[in-house]
HTML snippet that shows the backbone in 3Dmol.js (N, CA, C, O; Angstrom):
<script src="https://3Dmol.org/build/3Dmol-min.js"></script>
<div id="view" style="width:600px;height:400px;position:relative"></div>
<script>
const pdb = `
ATOM      1  N   MET A   1       3.277  -2.854  48.601  1.00  0.00           N
ATOM      2  CA  MET A   1       3.039  -4.299  49.025  1.00  0.00           C
ATOM      3  C   MET A   1       1.777  -4.690  49.277  1.00  0.00           C
ATOM      4  O   MET A   1       1.258  -5.724  48.856  1.00  0.00           O
ATOM      5  N   LEU A   2       1.080  -3.548  50.233  1.00  0.00           N
ATOM      6  CA  LEU A   2      -0.181  -3.789  50.443  1.00  0.00           C
ATOM      7  C   LEU A   2      -1.063  -3.782  49.315  1.00  0.00           C
ATOM      8  O   LEU A   2      -2.005  -4.572  49.258  1.00  0.00           O
ATOM      9  N   GLY A   3      -0.810  -2.894  48.355  1.00  0.00           N
ATOM     10  CA  GLY A   3      -1.850  -2.855  47.193  1.00  0.00           C
ATOM     11  C   GLY A   3      -1.512  -4.123  46.279  1.00  0.00           C
ATOM     12  O   GLY A   3      -2.390  -4.579  45.547  1.00  0.00           O
ATOM     13  N   ASN A   4      -0.235  -4.692  46.323  1.00  0.00           N
ATOM     14  CA  ASN A   4      -0.396  -5.852  45.490  1.00  0.00           C
ATOM     15  C   ASN A   4      -1.320  -7.134  46.022  1.00  0.00           C
ATOM     16  O   ASN A   4      -1.916  -8.015  45.401  1.00  0.00           O
ATOM     17  N   ILE A   5      -1.207  -6.910  47.154  1.00  0.00           N
ATOM     18  CA  ILE A   5      -2.127  -8.137  48.205  1.00  0.00           C
ATOM     19  C   ILE A   5      -3.453  -7.739  47.591  1.00  0.00           C
ATOM     20  O   ILE A   5      -4.120  -8.482  46.871  1.00  0.00           O
ATOM     21  N   GLY A   6      -3.803  -6.412  47.963  1.00  0.00           N
ATOM     22  CA  GLY A   6      -5.334  -6.069  47.861  1.00  0.00           C
ATOM     23  C   GLY A   6      -5.757  -6.633  46.486  1.00  0.00           C
ATOM     24  O   GLY A   6      -6.742  -7.347  46.297  1.00  0.00           O
ATOM     25  N   PHE A   7      -4.574  -6.069  45.233  1.00  0.00           N
ATOM     26  CA  PHE A   7      -5.428  -6.387  43.983  1.00  0.00           C
ATOM     27  C   PHE A   7      -5.301  -7.922  43.780  1.00  0.00           C
ATOM     28  O   PHE A   7      -6.183  -8.437  43.094  1.00  0.00           O
ATOM     29  N   GLY A   8      -4.277  -8.766  44.304  1.00  0.00           N
ATOM     30  CA  GLY A   8      -4.470 -10.233  44.378  1.00  0.00           C
ATOM     31  C   GLY A   8      -5.799 -10.538  44.676  1.00  0.00           C
ATOM     32  O   GLY A   8      -6.564 -11.007  43.832  1.00  0.00           O
ATOM     33  N   VAL A   9      -6.195 -10.240  46.112  1.00  0.00           N
ATOM     34  CA  VAL A   9      -7.372 -10.545  46.460  1.00  0.00           C
ATOM     35  C   VAL A   9      -8.745 -10.095  45.830  1.00  0.00           C
ATOM     36  O   VAL A   9      -9.776 -10.759  45.940  1.00  0.00           O
ATOM     37  N   LEU A  10      -8.669  -9.144  45.299  1.00  0.00           N
ATOM     38  CA  LEU A  10      -9.529  -8.738  44.285  1.00  0.00           C
ATOM     39  C   LEU A  10      -9.811  -9.406  43.030  1.00  0.00           C
ATOM     40  O   LEU A  10     -10.949  -9.616  42.610  1.00  0.00           O
ATOM     41  N   GLY A  11      -8.848  -9.698  42.508  1.00  0.00           N
ATOM     42  CA  GLY A  11      -8.628 -10.782  41.121  1.00  0.00           C
ATOM     43  C   GLY A  11      -9.251 -11.963  41.803  1.00  0.00           C
ATOM     44  O   GLY A  11     -10.380 -12.227  41.388  1.00  0.00           O
ATOM     45  N   LEU A  12      -8.697 -12.876  42.924  1.00  0.00           N
ATOM     46  CA  LEU A  12      -9.436 -13.898  43.026  1.00  0.00           C
ATOM     47  C   LEU A  12     -10.818 -13.923  43.660  1.00  0.00           C
ATOM     48  O   LEU A  12     -11.584 -14.883  43.576  1.00  0.00           O
ATOM     49  N   ALA A  13     -11.089 -12.706  44.347  1.00  0.00           N
ATOM     50  CA  ALA A  13     -12.726 -12.709  44.392  1.00  0.00           C
ATOM     51  C   ALA A  13     -13.229 -12.621  43.059  1.00  0.00           C
ATOM     52  O   ALA A  13     -13.867 -13.655  42.863  1.00  0.00           O
ATOM     53  N   ALA A  14     -13.256 -11.862  42.005  1.00  0.00           N
ATOM     54  CA  ALA A  14     -13.398 -11.646  40.716  1.00  0.00           C
ATOM     55  C   ALA A  14     -13.608 -12.935  39.916  1.00  0.00           C
ATOM     56  O   ALA A  14     -14.569 -13.125  39.170  1.00  0.00           O
ATOM     57  N   LEU A  15     -12.529 -13.873  40.165  1.00  0.00           N
ATOM     58  CA  LEU A  15     -12.664 -14.965  39.220  1.00  0.00           C
ATOM     59  C   LEU A  15     -13.475 -16.012  40.104  1.00  0.00           C
ATOM     60  O   LEU A  15     -14.041 -16.911  39.482  1.00  0.00           O
ATOM     61  N   LEU A  16     -13.581 -15.990  41.381  1.00  0.00           N
ATOM     62  CA  LEU A  16     -14.605 -17.043  42.090  1.00  0.00           C
ATOM     63  C   LEU A  16     -15.849 -16.476  41.792  1.00  0.00           C
ATOM     64  O   LEU A  16     -16.674 -17.370  41.603  1.00  0.00           O
ATOM     65  N   GLY A  17     -16.368 -15.236  41.660  1.00  0.00           N
ATOM     66  CA  GLY A  17     -17.571 -14.377  41.211  1.00  0.00           C
ATOM     67  C   GLY A  17     -17.954 -15.187  39.999  1.00  0.00           C
ATOM     68  O   GLY A  17     -18.973 -15.877  39.950  1.00  0.00           O
ATOM     69  N   LEU A  18     -17.079 -15.063  39.027  1.00  0.00           N
ATOM     70  CA  LEU A  18     -17.495 -15.398  37.796  1.00  0.00           C
ATOM     71  C   LEU A  18     -17.761 -16.568  37.618  1.00  0.00           C
ATOM     72  O   LEU A  18     -18.750 -16.918  36.974  1.00  0.00           O
ATOM     73  N   ALA A  19     -16.891 -17.421  38.180  1.00  0.00           N
ATOM     74  CA  ALA A  19     -17.049 -19.210  38.408  1.00  0.00           C
ATOM     75  C   ALA A  19     -18.466 -19.507  38.921  1.00  0.00           C
ATOM     76  O   ALA A  19     -19.245 -20.381  38.542  1.00  0.00           O
ATOM     77  N   TRP A  20     -18.631 -18.465  39.979  1.00  0.00           N
ATOM     78  CA  TRP A  20     -20.196 -18.990  40.799  1.00  0.00           C
ATOM     79  C   TRP A  20     -21.212 -18.593  39.612  1.00  0.00           C
ATOM     80  O   TRP A  20     -22.074 -19.428  39.338  1.00  0.00           O
ATOM     81  N   LEU A  21     -21.184 -17.523  38.969  1.00  0.00           N
ATOM     82  CA  LEU A  21     -22.088 -17.069  38.142  1.00  0.00           C
ATOM     83  C   LEU A  21     -22.310 -18.053  36.988  1.00  0.00           C
ATOM     84  O   LEU A  21     -23.409 -18.435  36.584  1.00  0.00           O
ATOM     85  N   PHE A  22     -21.186 -18.385  36.549  1.00  0.00           N
ATOM     86  CA  PHE A  22     -21.114 -19.210  35.458  1.00  0.00           C
ATOM     87  C   PHE A  22     -21.990 -20.596  35.584  1.00  0.00           C
ATOM     88  O   PHE A  22     -22.857 -21.050  34.837  1.00  0.00           O
ATOM     89  N   SER A  23     -21.324 -21.193  37.057  1.00  0.00           N
ATOM     90  CA  SER A  23     -22.279 -22.453  37.430  1.00  0.00           C
ATOM     91  C   SER A  23     -23.519 -22.168  37.454  1.00  0.00           C
ATOM     92  O   SER A  23     -24.261 -22.821  36.720  1.00  0.00           O
ATOM     93  N   CYS A  24     -24.053 -21.158  38.271  1.00  0.00           N
ATOM     94  CA  CYS A  24     -25.434 -20.998  38.262  1.00  0.00           C
ATOM     95  C   CYS A  24     -26.254 -20.565  37.021  1.00  0.00           C
ATOM     96  O   CYS A  24     -27.464 -20.756  37.144  1.00  0.00           O
ATOM     97  N   ASN A  25     -25.875 -20.062  35.937  1.00  0.00           N
ATOM     98  CA  ASN A  25     -26.160 -20.047  34.680  1.00  0.00           C
ATOM     99  C   ASN A  25     -26.475 -21.588  34.292  1.00  0.00           C
ATOM    100  O   ASN A  25     -27.577 -22.136  34.260  1.00  0.00           O
ATOM    101  N   ARG A  26     -25.490 -22.010  34.071  1.00  0.00           N
ATOM    102  CA  ARG A  26     -25.383 -23.637  33.724  1.00  0.00           C
ATOM    103  C   ARG A  26     -26.430 -24.496  34.197  1.00  0.00           C
ATOM    104  O   ARG A  26     -27.041 -25.310  33.505  1.00  0.00           O
ATOM    105  N   ARG A  27     -26.622 -24.238  35.575  1.00  0.00           N
ATOM    106  CA  ARG A  27     -27.578 -24.830  36.431  1.00  0.00           C
ATOM    107  C   ARG A  27     -29.230 -24.678  35.891  1.00  0.00           C
ATOM    108  O   ARG A  27     -30.106 -25.543  35.866  1.00  0.00           O
ATOM    109  N   GLN A  28     -29.280 -23.308  35.498  1.00  0.00           N
ATOM    110  CA  GLN A  28     -30.477 -22.611  35.330  1.00  0.00           C
ATOM    111  C   GLN A  28     -30.799 -23.008  33.664  1.00  0.00           C
ATOM    112  O   GLN A  28     -31.771 -23.668  33.295  1.00  0.00           O
ATOM    113  N   VAL A  29     -30.019 -22.588  33.007  1.00  0.00           N
ATOM    114  CA  VAL A  29     -30.028 -23.279  31.422  1.00  0.00           C
ATOM    115  C   VAL A  29     -29.644 -24.603  31.027  1.00  0.00           C
ATOM    116  O   VAL A  29     -28.486 -25.021  31.017  1.00  0.00           O
ATOM    117  N   ASP A  30     -30.687 -25.249  30.699  1.00  0.00           N
ATOM    118  CA  ASP A  30     -30.483 -26.791  30.084  1.00  0.00           C
ATOM    119  C   ASP A  30     -29.785 -26.653  29.028  1.00  0.00           C
ATOM    120  O   ASP A  30     -30.402 -26.278  28.031  1.00  0.00           O
ATOM    121  N   TRP A  31     -28.307 -26.904  28.902  1.00  0.00           N
ATOM    122  CA  TRP A  31     -27.702 -26.857  27.629  1.00  0.00           C
ATOM    123  C   TRP A  31     -27.994 -28.275  27.204  1.00  0.00           C
ATOM    124  O   TRP A  31     -27.624 -28.678  26.102  1.00  0.00           O
TER     125      TRP A  31
END
`;
const viewer = $3Dmol.createViewer("view");
viewer.addModel(pdb, "pdb");
viewer.setStyle({}, {cartoon: {color: "spectrum"}});
viewer.zoomTo();
viewer.render();
</script>
């Protein structure tokens, strides 16, 4: 149970980090 919750939190954090990096890159690079 605890492993599942930890895995979910890790996945959520990874998704948030990816989205943040993507937005930062988009702001930096002028498409």
